[in-house]
PQR file with spaces between the fields and no chain letter, atoms N, CA, C, O and H, PARSE charges and radii, in Angstrom:
ATOM       1  N    MET     1       0.848   -1.178    0.000 -0.4000 1.5000
ATOM       2  CA   MET     1       0.000    0.000    0.000 -0.0000 2.0000
ATOM       3  C    MET     1       0.897    1.246    0.000  0.5500 1.7000
ATOM       4  O    MET     1       1.756    1.374    0.873 -0.5500 1.4000
ATOM       5  N    PRO     2       0.722    2.153   -0.945 -0.5600 1.5000
ATOM       6  CA   PRO     2       1.559    3.351   -1.017  0.2800 2.0000
ATOM       7  C    PRO     2       1.162    4.381    0.052  0.5500 1.7000
ATOM       8  O    PRO     2       0.014    4.433    0.494 -0.5500 1.4000
ATOM       9  N    PHE     3       2.123    5.179    0.444 -0.4000 1.5000
ATOM      10  CA   PHE     3       1.853    6.284    1.362 -0.0000 2.0000
ATOM      11  C    PHE     3       1.316    7.457    0.553  0.5500 1.7000
ATOM      12  O    PHE     3       1.851    7.782   -0.507 -0.5500 1.4000
ATOM      13  H    PHE     3       3.055    5.137    0.085  0.4000 1.0000
ATOM      14  N    THR     4       0.261    8.091    1.050 -0.4000 1.5000
ATOM      15  CA   THR     4      -0.306    9.239    0.352 -0.0000 2.0000
ATOM      16  C    THR     4      -0.285   10.495    1.207  0.5500 1.7000
ATOM      17  O    THR     4      -0.706   11.559    0.753 -0.5500 1.4000
ATOM      18  H    THR     4      -0.174    7.827    1.911  0.4000 1.0000
ATOM      19  N    TYR     5       0.197   10.386    2.433 -0.4000 1.5000
ATOM      20  CA   TYR     5       0.167   11.489    3.387 -0.0000 2.0000
ATOM      21  C    TYR     5       1.565   11.717    3.927  0.5500 1.7000
ATOM      22  O    TYR     5       2.216   10.769    4.368 -0.5500 1.4000
ATOM      23  H    TYR     5       0.539    9.522    2.802  0.4000 1.0000
ATOM      24  N    LEU     6       2.038   12.944    3.902 -0.4000 1.5000
ATOM      25  CA   LEU     6       3.372   13.292    4.381 -0.0000 2.0000
ATOM      26  C    LEU     6       3.254   14.360    5.449  0.5500 1.7000
ATOM      27  O    LEU     6       2.566   15.364    5.261 -0.5500 1.4000
ATOM      28  H    LEU     6       1.510   13.714    3.544  0.4000 1.0000
ATOM      29  N    ARG     7       3.912   14.148    6.551 -0.4000 1.5000
ATOM      30  CA   ARG     7       3.942   15.128    7.637 -0.0000 2.0000
ATOM      31  C    ARG     7       5.391   15.503    7.877  0.5500 1.7000
ATOM      32  O    ARG     7       6.216   14.636    8.166 -0.5500 1.4000
ATOM      33  H    ARG     7       4.471   13.333    6.704  0.4000 1.0000
ATOM      34  N    ILE     8       5.710   16.784    7.761 -0.4000 1.5000
ATOM      35  CA   ILE     8       7.076   17.261    7.933 -0.0000 2.0000
ATOM      36  C    ILE     8       7.107   18.232    9.102  0.5500 1.7000
ATOM      37  O    ILE     8       6.376   19.222    9.116 -0.5500 1.4000
ATOM      38  H    ILE     8       5.040   17.487    7.526  0.4000 1.0000
ATOM      39  N    SER     9       7.951   17.948   10.074 -0.4000 1.5000
ATOM      40  CA   SER     9       8.150   18.870   11.183 -0.0000 2.0000
ATOM      41  C    SER     9       9.226   19.858   10.769  0.5500 1.7000
ATOM      42  O    SER     9      10.360   19.469   10.489 -0.5500 1.4000
ATOM      43  H    SER     9       8.545   17.144   10.062  0.4000 1.0000
ATOM      44  N    VAL    10       8.873   21.129   10.730 -0.4000 1.5000
ATOM      45  CA   VAL    10       9.809   22.141   10.242 -0.0000 2.0000
ATOM      46  C    VAL    10      10.661   22.744   11.352  0.5500 1.7000
ATOM      47  O    VAL    10      11.573   23.527   11.085 -0.5500 1.4000
ATOM      48  H    VAL    10       7.951   21.445   10.957  0.4000 1.0000
ATOM      49  N    THR    11      10.368   22.386   12.580 -0.4000 1.5000
ATOM      50  CA   THR    11      11.207   22.775   13.709 -0.0000 2.0000
ATOM      51  C    THR    11      11.508   21.512   14.496  0.5500 1.7000
ATOM      52  O    THR    11      10.831   20.497   14.332 -0.5500 1.4000
ATOM      53  H    THR    11       9.627   21.750   12.798  0.4000 1.0000
ATOM      54  N    ASP    12      12.508   21.570   15.339 -0.4000 1.5000
ATOM      55  CA   ASP    12      12.835   20.382   16.127 -0.0000 2.0000
ATOM      56  C    ASP    12      11.960   20.261   17.361  0.5500 1.7000
ATOM      57  O    ASP    12      11.958   19.219   18.016 -0.5500 1.4000
ATOM      58  H    ASP    12      13.058   22.394   15.473  0.4000 1.0000
ATOM      59  N    GLN    13      11.211   21.318   17.691 -0.4000 1.5000
ATOM      60  CA   GLN    13      10.354   21.300   18.866 -0.0000 2.0000
ATOM      61  C    GLN    13       9.289   22.382   18.728  0.5500 1.7000
ATOM      62  O    GLN    13       9.483   23.358   18.004 -0.5500 1.4000
ATOM      63  H    GLN    13      11.213   22.164   17.159  0.4000 1.0000
ATOM      64  N    CYS    14       8.183   22.211   19.412 -0.4000 1.5000
ATOM      65  CA   CYS    14       7.154   23.246   19.362 -0.0000 2.0000
ATOM      66  C    CYS    14       7.475   24.338   20.376  0.5500 1.7000
ATOM      67  O    CYS    14       8.378   24.187   21.200 -0.5500 1.4000
ATOM      68  H    CYS    14       8.026   21.418   20.000  0.4000 1.0000
ATOM      69  N    GLN    15       6.743   25.416   20.309 -0.4000 1.5000
ATOM      70  CA   GLN    15       7.001   26.533   21.210 -0.0000 2.0000
ATOM      71  C    GLN    15       6.332   26.365   22.574  0.5500 1.7000
ATOM      72  O    GLN    15       6.489   27.225   23.440 -0.5500 1.4000
ATOM      73  H    GLN    15       6.010   25.538   19.640  0.4000 1.0000
ATOM      74  N    LEU    16       5.594   25.278   22.780 -0.4000 1.5000
ATOM      75  CA   LEU    16       4.880   25.090   24.047 -0.0000 2.0000
ATOM      76  C    LEU    16       5.768   24.550   25.167  0.5500 1.7000
ATOM      77  O    LEU    16       5.389   24.601   26.337 -0.5500 1.4000
ATOM      78  H    LEU    16       5.467   24.580   22.076  0.4000 1.0000
ATOM      79  N    ARG    17       6.928   24.041   24.819 -0.4000 1.5000
ATOM      80  CA   ARG    17       7.911   23.537   25.798 -0.0000 2.0000
ATOM      81  C    ARG    17       7.346   22.418   26.689  0.5500 1.7000
ATOM      82  O    ARG    17       7.682   22.336   27.871 -0.5500 1.4000
ATOM      83  H    ARG    17       7.235   24.000   23.869  0.4000 1.0000
ATOM      84  N    CYS    18       6.509   21.580   26.131 -0.4000 1.5000
ATOM      85  CA   CYS    18       5.965   20.466   26.901 -0.0000 2.0000
ATOM      86  C    CYS    18       7.000   19.336   26.986  0.5500 1.7000
ATOM      87  O    CYS    18       8.028   19.381   26.310 -0.5500 1.4000
ATOM      88  H    CYS    18       6.237   21.646   25.172  0.4000 1.0000
ATOM      89  N    THR    19       6.731   18.342   27.802 -0.4000 1.5000
ATOM      90  CA   THR    19       7.690   17.246   27.973 -0.0000 2.0000
ATOM      91  C    THR    19       7.752   16.339   26.759  0.5500 1.7000
ATOM      92  O    THR    19       8.700   15.565   26.622 -0.5500 1.4000
ATOM      93  H    THR    19       5.896   18.304   28.351  0.4000 1.0000
ATOM      94  N    TYR    20       6.766   16.413   25.872 -0.4000 1.5000
ATOM      95  CA   TYR    20       6.809   15.618   24.651 -0.0000 2.0000
ATOM      96  C    TYR    20       7.912   16.131   23.732  0.5500 1.7000
ATOM      97  O    TYR    20       8.701   15.346   23.204 -0.5500 1.4000
ATOM      98  H    TYR    20       5.996   17.042   25.983  0.4000 1.0000
ATOM      99  N    CYS    21       7.967   17.448   23.541 -0.4000 1.5000
ATOM     100  CA   CYS    21       8.974   18.042   22.654 -0.0000 2.0000
ATOM     101  C    CYS    21      10.305   18.282   23.361  0.5500 1.7000
ATOM     102  O    CYS    21      11.362   18.260   22.729 -0.5500 1.4000
ATOM     103  H    CYS    21       7.326   18.085   23.970  0.4000 1.0000
ATOM     104  N    ARG    22      10.250   18.505   24.642 -0.4000 1.5000
ATOM     105  CA   ARG    22      11.468   18.824   25.395 -0.0000 2.0000
ATOM     106  C    ARG    22      11.543   17.989   26.668  0.5500 1.7000
ATOM     107  O    ARG    22      11.333   18.512   27.762 -0.5500 1.4000
ATOM     108  H    ARG    22       9.392   18.523   25.154  0.4000 1.0000
ATOM     109  N    PRO    23      11.840   16.704   26.539 -0.5600 1.5000
ATOM     110  CA   PRO    23      11.952   15.866   27.740  0.2800 2.0000
ATOM     111  C    PRO    23      13.149   16.304   28.590  0.5500 1.7000
ATOM     112  O    PRO    23      14.011   17.049   28.125 -0.5500 1.4000
ATOM     113  N    ILE    24      13.189   15.844   29.812 -0.4000 1.5000
ATOM     114  CA   ILE    24      14.296   16.173   30.712 -0.0000 2.0000
ATOM     115  C    ILE    24      15.613   15.772   30.058  0.5500 1.7000
ATOM     116  O    ILE    24      15.757   14.654   29.563 -0.5500 1.4000
ATOM     117  H    ILE    24      12.489   15.239   30.190  0.4000 1.0000
ATOM     118  N    GLY    25      16.559   16.685   30.062 -0.4000 1.5000
ATOM     119  CA   GLY    25      17.863   16.417   29.470 -0.0000 2.0000
ATOM     120  C    GLY    25      17.943   16.704   27.987  0.5500 1.7000
ATOM     121  O    GLY    25      18.979   16.462   27.369 -0.5500 1.4000
ATOM     122  H    GLY    25      16.442   17.593   30.464  0.4000 1.0000
ATOM     123  N    TYR    26      16.870   17.216   27.401 -0.4000 1.5000
ATOM     124  CA   TYR    26      16.832   17.482   25.969 -0.0000 2.0000
ATOM     125  C    TYR    26      17.841   18.563   25.595  0.5500 1.7000
ATOM     126  O    TYR    26      17.963   19.586   26.268 -0.5500 1.4000
ATOM     127  H    TYR    26      16.028   17.413   27.904  0.4000 1.0000
ATOM     128  N    ARG    27      18.553   18.310   24.514 -0.4000 1.5000
ATOM     129  CA   ARG    27      19.436   19.322   23.936 -0.0000 2.0000
ATOM     130  C    ARG    27      19.062   19.455   22.467  0.5500 1.7000
ATOM     131  O    ARG    27      19.075   18.468   21.732 -0.5500 1.4000
ATOM     132  H    ARG    27      18.454   17.479   23.968  0.4000 1.0000
ATOM     133  N    PRO    28      18.731   20.663   22.038 -0.5600 1.5000
ATOM     134  CA   PRO    28      18.313   20.819   20.635  0.2800 2.0000
ATOM     135  C    PRO    28      19.452   20.515   19.682  0.5500 1.7000
ATOM     136  O    PRO    28      20.612   20.794   19.988 -0.5500 1.4000
ATOM     137  N    PRO    29      19.131   19.944   18.529 -0.5600 1.5000
ATOM     138  CA   PRO    29      20.169   19.687   17.533  0.2800 2.0000
ATOM     139  C    PRO    29      20.641   21.002   16.922  0.5500 1.7000
ATOM     140  O    PRO    29      19.933   22.006   16.998 -0.5500 1.4000
ATOM     141  N    PRO    30      21.807   21.008   16.327 -0.5600 1.5000
ATOM     142  CA   PRO    30      22.272   22.234   15.666  0.2800 2.0000
ATOM     143  C    PRO    30      21.287   22.666   14.576  0.5500 1.7000
ATOM     144  O    PRO    30      20.699   21.827   13.893 -0.5500 1.4000
ATOM     145  N    ALA    31      21.117   23.964   14.424 -0.4000 1.5000
ATOM     146  CA   ALA    31      20.155   24.491   13.455 -0.0000 2.0000
ATOM     147  C    ALA    31      20.450   24.011   12.038  0.5500 1.7000
ATOM     148  O    ALA    31      19.526   23.864   11.238 -0.5500 1.4000
ATOM     149  H    ALA    31      21.595   24.645   14.978  0.4000 1.0000
ATOM     150  N    HIS    32      21.703   23.768   11.713 -0.4000 1.5000
ATOM     151  CA   HIS    32      22.043   23.367   10.346 -0.0000 2.0000
ATOM     152  C    HIS    32      21.553   21.961   10.004  0.5500 1.7000
ATOM     153  O    HIS    32      21.641   21.549    8.847 -0.5500 1.4000
ATOM     154  H    HIS    32      22.454   23.887   12.363  0.4000 1.0000
ATOM     155  N    THR    33      21.037   21.218   10.985 -0.4000 1.5000
ATOM     156  CA   THR    33      20.527   19.876   10.702 -0.0000 2.0000
ATOM     157  C    THR    33      19.054   19.885   10.291  0.5500 1.7000
ATOM     158  O    THR    33      18.534   18.867    9.832 -0.5500 1.4000
ATOM     159  H    THR    33      20.965   21.553   11.925  0.4000 1.0000
ATOM     160  N    LEU    34      18.380   21.025   10.452 -0.4000 1.5000
ATOM     161  CA   LEU    34      16.987   21.125   10.010 -0.0000 2.0000
ATOM     162  C    LEU    34      16.948   21.212    8.491  0.5500 1.7000
ATOM     163  O    LEU    34      17.872   21.734    7.869 -0.5500 1.4000
ATOM     164  H    LEU    34      18.802   21.851   10.825  0.4000 1.0000
ATOM     165  N    LEU    35      15.876   20.700    7.898 -0.4000 1.5000
ATOM     166  CA   LEU    35      15.710   20.821    6.458 -0.0000 2.0000
ATOM     167  C    LEU    35      15.538   22.286    6.080  0.5500 1.7000
ATOM     168  O    LEU    35      14.830   23.029    6.760 -0.5500 1.4000
ATOM     169  H    LEU    35      15.125   20.276    8.404  0.4000 1.0000
ATOM     170  N    THR    36      16.179   22.696    5.007 -0.4000 1.5000
ATOM     171  CA   THR    36      15.980   24.052    4.507 -0.0000 2.0000
ATOM     172  C    THR    36      14.655   24.107    3.753  0.5500 1.7000
ATOM     173  O    THR    36      14.060   23.074    3.446 -0.5500 1.4000
ATOM     174  H    THR    36      16.754   22.093    4.454  0.4000 1.0000
ATOM     175  N    ALA    37      14.201   25.325    3.460 -0.4000 1.5000
ATOM     176  CA   ALA    37      12.967   25.471    2.689 -0.0000 2.0000
ATOM     177  C    ALA    37      13.104   24.802    1.327  0.5500 1.7000
ATOM     178  O    ALA    37      12.166   24.164    0.848 -0.5500 1.4000
ATOM     179  H    ALA    37      14.684   26.165    3.710  0.4000 1.0000
ATOM     180  N    GLY    38      14.265   24.944    0.705 -0.4000 1.5000
ATOM     181  CA   GLY    38      14.500   24.313   -0.592 -0.0000 2.0000
ATOM     182  C    GLY    38      14.472   22.800   -0.505  0.5500 1.7000
ATOM     183  O    GLY    38      13.943   22.132   -1.394 -0.5500 1.4000
ATOM     184  H    GLY    38      15.027   25.462    1.093  0.4000 1.0000
ATOM     185  N    GLU    39      15.042   22.254    0.566 -0.4000 1.5000
ATOM     186  CA   GLU    39      15.024   20.798    0.740 -0.0000 2.0000
ATOM     187  C    GLU    39      13.606   20.293    0.962  0.5500 1.7000
ATOM     188  O    GLU    39      13.231   19.242    0.442 -0.5500 1.4000
ATOM     189  H    GLU    39      15.472   22.796    1.288  0.4000 1.0000
ATOM     190  N    ILE    40      12.814   21.037    1.733 -0.4000 1.5000
ATOM     191  CA   ILE    40      11.414   20.648    1.954 -0.0000 2.0000
ATOM     192  C    ILE    40      10.650   20.680    0.635  0.5500 1.7000
ATOM     193  O    ILE    40       9.858   19.781    0.351 -0.5500 1.4000
ATOM     194  H    ILE    40      13.118   21.891    2.155  0.4000 1.0000
ATOM     195  N    THR    41      10.886   21.706   -0.166 -0.4000 1.5000
ATOM     196  CA   THR    41      10.223   21.807   -1.472 -0.0000 2.0000
ATOM     197  C    THR    41      10.610   20.641   -2.372  0.5500 1.7000
ATOM     198  O    THR    41       9.743   20.015   -2.982 -0.5500 1.4000
ATOM     199  H    THR    41      11.530   22.436    0.064  0.4000 1.0000
ATOM     200  N    ARG    42      11.901   20.345   -2.460 -0.4000 1.5000
ATOM     201  CA   ARG    42      12.357   19.228   -3.311 -0.0000 2.0000
ATOM     202  C    ARG    42      11.809   17.894   -2.813  0.5500 1.7000
ATOM     203  O    ARG    42      11.404   17.051   -3.613 -0.5500 1.4000
ATOM     204  H    ARG    42      12.605   20.853   -1.965  0.4000 1.0000
ATOM     205  N    LEU    43      11.794   17.701   -1.496 -0.4000 1.5000
ATOM     206  CA   LEU    43      11.287   16.453   -0.927 -0.0000 2.0000
ATOM     207  C    LEU    43       9.807   16.274   -1.229  0.5500 1.7000
ATOM     208  O    LEU    43       9.383   15.211   -1.682 -0.5500 1.4000
ATOM     209  H    LEU    43      12.122   18.386   -0.846  0.4000 1.0000
ATOM     210  N    THR    44       9.024   17.315   -0.978 -0.4000 1.5000
ATOM     211  CA   THR    44       7.583   17.185   -1.224 -0.0000 2.0000
ATOM     212  C    THR    44       7.275   17.026   -2.711  0.5500 1.7000
ATOM     213  O    THR    44       6.371   16.276   -3.079 -0.5500 1.4000
ATOM     214  H    THR    44       9.368   18.179   -0.610  0.4000 1.0000
ATOM     215  N    THR    45       8.011   17.718   -3.557 -0.4000 1.5000
ATOM     216  CA   THR    45       7.816   17.563   -5.002 -0.0000 2.0000
ATOM     217  C    THR    45       8.108   16.141   -5.439  0.5500 1.7000
ATOM     218  O    THR    45       7.331   15.538   -6.180 -0.5500 1.4000
ATOM     219  H    THR    45       8.745   18.327   -3.258  0.4000 1.0000
ATOM     220  N    ALA    46       9.230   15.609   -4.979 -0.4000 1.5000
ATOM     221  CA   ALA    46       9.600   14.232   -5.350 -0.0000 2.0000
ATOM     222  C    ALA    46       8.566   13.234   -4.849  0.5500 1.7000
ATOM     223  O    ALA    46       8.203   12.304   -5.569 -0.5500 1.4000
ATOM     224  H    ALA    46       9.860   16.099   -4.378  0.4000 1.0000
ATOM     225  N    LEU    47       8.091   13.419   -3.624 -0.4000 1.5000
ATOM     226  CA   LEU    47       7.139   12.463   -3.063 -0.0000 2.0000
ATOM     227  C    LEU    47       5.746   12.589   -3.679  0.5500 1.7000
ATOM     228  O    LEU    47       5.006   11.606   -3.723 -0.5500 1.4000
ATOM     229  H    LEU    47       8.387   14.174   -3.039  0.4000 1.0000
ATOM     230  N    THR    48       5.374   13.780   -4.156 -0.4000 1.5000
ATOM     231  CA   THR    48       4.089   13.871   -4.853 -0.0000 2.0000
ATOM     232  C    THR    48       4.134   13.109   -6.170  0.5500 1.7000
ATOM     233  O    THR    48       3.115   12.587   -6.623 -0.5500 1.4000
ATOM     234  H    THR    48       5.975   14.579   -4.121  0.4000 1.0000
ATOM     235  N    HIS    49       5.297   13.043   -6.778 -0.4000 1.5000
ATOM     236  CA   HIS    49       5.442   12.241   -8.000 -0.0000 2.0000
ATOM     237  C    HIS    49       5.375   10.740   -7.690  0.5500 1.7000
ATOM     238  O    HIS    49       5.193    9.921   -8.591 -0.5500 1.4000
ATOM     239  H    HIS    49       6.125   13.466   -6.410  0.4000 1.0000
ATOM     240  N    GLN    50       5.524   10.391   -6.408 -0.4000 1.5000
ATOM     241  CA   GLN    50       5.450    8.991   -5.986 -0.0000 2.0000
ATOM     242  C    GLN    50       4.096    8.645   -5.377  0.5500 1.7000
ATOM     243  O    GLN    50       3.915    7.536   -4.874 -0.5500 1.4000
ATOM     244  H    GLN    50       5.672   11.056   -5.676  0.4000 1.0000
ATOM     245  N    GLY    51       3.137    9.582   -5.415 -0.4000 1.5000
ATOM     246  CA   GLY    51       1.789    9.268   -4.958 -0.0000 2.0000
ATOM     247  C    GLY    51       1.317   10.004   -3.714  0.5500 1.7000
ATOM     248  O    GLY    51       0.169    9.817   -3.311 -0.5500 1.4000
ATOM     249  H    GLY    51       3.285   10.483   -5.823  0.4000 1.0000
ATOM     250  N    VAL    52       2.140   10.824   -3.091 -0.4000 1.5000
ATOM     251  CA   VAL    52       1.696   11.589   -1.927 -0.0000 2.0000
ATOM     252  C    VAL    52       0.715   12.653   -2.401  0.5500 1.7000
ATOM     253  O    VAL    52       0.996   13.392   -3.345 -0.5500 1.4000
ATOM     254  H    VAL    52       3.073   10.975   -3.418  0.4000 1.0000
ATOM     255  N    THR    53      -0.447   12.725   -1.734 -0.4000 1.5000
ATOM     256  CA   THR    53      -1.478   13.682   -2.132 -0.0000 2.0000
ATOM     257  C    THR    53      -1.757   14.729   -1.060  0.5500 1.7000
ATOM     258  O    THR    53      -2.445   15.714   -1.327 -0.5500 1.4000
ATOM     259  H    THR    53      -0.675   12.125   -0.968  0.4000 1.0000
ATOM     260  N    LYS    54      -1.236   14.533    0.147 -0.4000 1.5000
ATOM     261  CA   LYS    54      -1.479   15.480    1.234 -0.0000 2.0000
ATOM     262  C    LYS    54      -0.176   15.701    1.985  0.5500 1.7000
ATOM     263  O    LYS    54       0.511   14.746    2.348 -0.5500 1.4000
ATOM     264  H    LYS    54      -0.678   13.732    0.365  0.4000 1.0000
ATOM     265  N    VAL    55       0.163   16.970    2.215 -0.4000 1.5000
ATOM     266  CA   VAL    55       1.377   17.331    2.950 -0.0000 2.0000
ATOM     267  C    VAL    55       0.979   18.269    4.078  0.5500 1.7000
ATOM     268  O    VAL    55       0.253   19.239    3.862 -0.5500 1.4000
ATOM     269  H    VAL    55      -0.395   17.746    1.920  0.4000 1.0000
ATOM     270  N    ARG    56       1.454   17.976    5.278 -0.4000 1.5000
ATOM     271  CA   ARG    56       1.181   18.829    6.435 -0.0000 2.0000
ATOM     272  C    ARG    56       2.506   19.270    7.040  0.5500 1.7000
ATOM     273  O    ARG    56       3.375   18.446    7.325 -0.5500 1.4000
ATOM     274  H    ARG    56       2.044   17.188    5.453  0.4000 1.0000
ATOM     275  N    LEU    57       2.648   20.573    7.233 -0.4000 1.5000
ATOM     276  CA   LEU    57       3.820   21.107    7.918 -0.0000 2.0000
ATOM     277  C    LEU    57       3.477   21.242    9.395  0.5500 1.7000
ATOM     278  O    LEU    57       2.474   21.862    9.749 -0.5500 1.4000
ATOM     279  H    LEU    57       1.942   21.241    7.002  0.4000 1.0000
ATOM     280  N    THR    58       4.297   20.671   10.244 -0.4000 1.5000
ATOM     281  CA   THR    58       4.056   20.709   11.685 -0.0000 2.0000
ATOM     282  C    THR    58       5.318   21.188   12.375  0.5500 1.7000
ATOM     283  O    THR    58       6.306   21.542   11.731 -0.5500 1.4000
ATOM     284  H    THR    58       5.112   20.167    9.956  0.4000 1.0000
ATOM     285  N    GLY    59       5.264   21.191   13.696 -0.4000 1.5000
ATOM     286  CA   GLY    59       6.431   21.563   14.481 -0.0000 2.0000
ATOM     287  C    GLY    59       6.233   22.874   15.199  0.5500 1.7000
ATOM     288  O    GLY    59       7.049   23.788   15.077 -0.5500 1.4000
ATOM     289  H    GLY    59       4.461   20.903   14.219  0.4000 1.0000
ATOM     290  N    GLY    60       5.151   22.969   15.948 -0.4000 1.5000
ATOM     291  CA   GLY    60       4.878   24.234   16.610 -0.0000 2.0000
ATOM     292  C    GLY    60       4.286   25.194   15.610  0.5500 1.7000
ATOM     293  O    GLY    60       3.304   24.863   14.946 -0.5500 1.4000
ATOM     294  H    GLY    60       4.489   22.227   16.047  0.4000 1.0000
ATOM     295  N    GLU    61       4.842   26.343   15.489 -0.4000 1.5000
ATOM     296  CA   GLU    61       4.366   27.361   14.559 -0.0000 2.0000
ATOM     297  C    GLU    61       5.312   27.420   13.369  0.5500 1.7000
ATOM     298  O    GLU    61       6.337   28.099   13.434 -0.5500 1.4000
ATOM     299  H    GLU    61       5.639   26.612   16.029  0.4000 1.0000
ATOM     300  N    PRO    62       4.989   26.720   12.281 -0.5600 1.5000
ATOM     301  CA   PRO    62       5.886   26.691   11.125  0.2800 2.0000
ATOM     302  C    PRO    62       6.241   28.068   10.583  0.5500 1.7000
ATOM     303  O    PRO    62       7.312   28.244   10.003 -0.5500 1.4000
ATOM     304  N    LEU    63       5.359   29.046   10.763 -0.4000 1.5000
ATOM     305  CA   LEU    63       5.640   30.363   10.216 -0.0000 2.0000
ATOM     306  C    LEU    63       6.722   31.112   11.001  0.5500 1.7000
ATOM     307  O    LEU    63       7.106   32.217   10.618 -0.5500 1.4000
ATOM     308  H    LEU    63       4.489   28.903   11.235  0.4000 1.0000
ATOM     309  N    LEU    64       7.211   30.528   12.088 -0.4000 1.5000
ATOM     310  CA   LEU    64       8.354   31.113   12.777 -0.0000 2.0000
ATOM     311  C    LEU    64       9.615   30.994   11.916  0.5500 1.7000
ATOM     312  O    LEU    64      10.596   31.703   12.138 -0.5500 1.4000
ATOM     313  H    LEU    64       6.899   29.630   12.399  0.4000 1.0000
ATOM     314  N    ARG    65       9.578   30.111   10.953 -0.4000 1.5000
ATOM     315  CA   ARG    65      10.700   29.951   10.025 -0.0000 2.0000
ATOM     316  C    ARG    65      10.483   30.897    8.852  0.5500 1.7000
ATOM     317  O    ARG    65       9.695   30.607    7.952 -0.5500 1.4000
ATOM     318  H    ARG    65       8.781   29.534   10.772  0.4000 1.0000
ATOM     319  N    GLU    66      11.182   32.025    8.862 -0.4000 1.5000
ATOM     320  CA   GLU    66      11.002   33.025    7.814 -0.0000 2.0000
ATOM     321  C    GLU    66      11.294   32.479    6.425  0.5500 1.7000
ATOM     322  O    GLU    66      10.701   32.926    5.443 -0.5500 1.4000
ATOM     323  H    GLU    66      11.823   32.260    9.593  0.4000 1.0000
ATOM     324  N    ASP    67      12.206   31.513    6.336 -0.4000 1.5000
ATOM     325  CA   ASP    67      12.534   30.964    5.018 -0.0000 2.0000
ATOM     326  C    ASP    67      11.384   30.184    4.413  0.5500 1.7000
ATOM     327  O    ASP    67      11.347   29.997    3.197 -0.5500 1.4000
ATOM     328  H    ASP    67      12.688   31.150    7.134  0.4000 1.0000
ATOM     329  N    LEU    68      10.439   29.720    5.228 -0.4000 1.5000
ATOM     330  CA   LEU    68       9.286   28.985    4.696 -0.0000 2.0000
ATOM     331  C    LEU    68       8.207   29.916    4.162  0.5500 1.7000
ATOM     332  O    LEU    68       7.433   29.533    3.285 -0.5500 1.4000
ATOM     333  H    LEU    68      10.469   29.872    6.216  0.4000 1.0000
ATOM     334  N    ILE    69       8.153   31.107    4.676 -0.4000 1.5000
ATOM     335  CA   ILE    69       7.141   32.059    4.227 -0.0000 2.0000
ATOM     336  C    ILE    69       7.383   32.419    2.772  0.5500 1.7000
ATOM     337  O    ILE    69       6.433   32.570    2.003 -0.5500 1.4000
ATOM     338  H    ILE    69       8.782   31.418    5.389  0.4000 1.0000
ATOM     339  N    ARG    70       8.631   32.557    2.393 -0.4000 1.5000
ATOM     340  CA   ARG    70       8.970   32.944    1.012 -0.0000 2.0000
ATOM     341  C    ARG    70       8.792   31.799    0.036  0.5500 1.7000
ATOM     342  O    ARG    70       8.641   32.044   -1.161 -0.5500 1.4000
ATOM     343  H    ARG    70       9.403   32.435    3.017  0.4000 1.0000
ATOM     344  N    SER    71       8.804   30.563    0.499 -0.4000 1.5000
ATOM     345  CA   SER    71       8.769   29.406   -0.419 -0.0000 2.0000
ATOM     346  C    SER    71       7.378   29.111   -0.915  0.5500 1.7000
ATOM     347  O    SER    71       7.185   28.174   -1.689 -0.5500 1.4000
ATOM     348  H    SER    71       8.927   30.364    1.471  0.4000 1.0000
């Protein structure tokens, strides 16, 4: 069965600071490890050609990433 739904977290944690996103001892990964807006665009484009019909951006408030607003 093919996947038709893609969920991409555009931040490493949400802004609510709950224990789900920030468990005890959590250290955020370096910012350079997050997907860039261009990488997200290329990934979603490639996967739509493979049958993905729905894409959801998650990760707290995705619009906190200024680079995503322009894309």
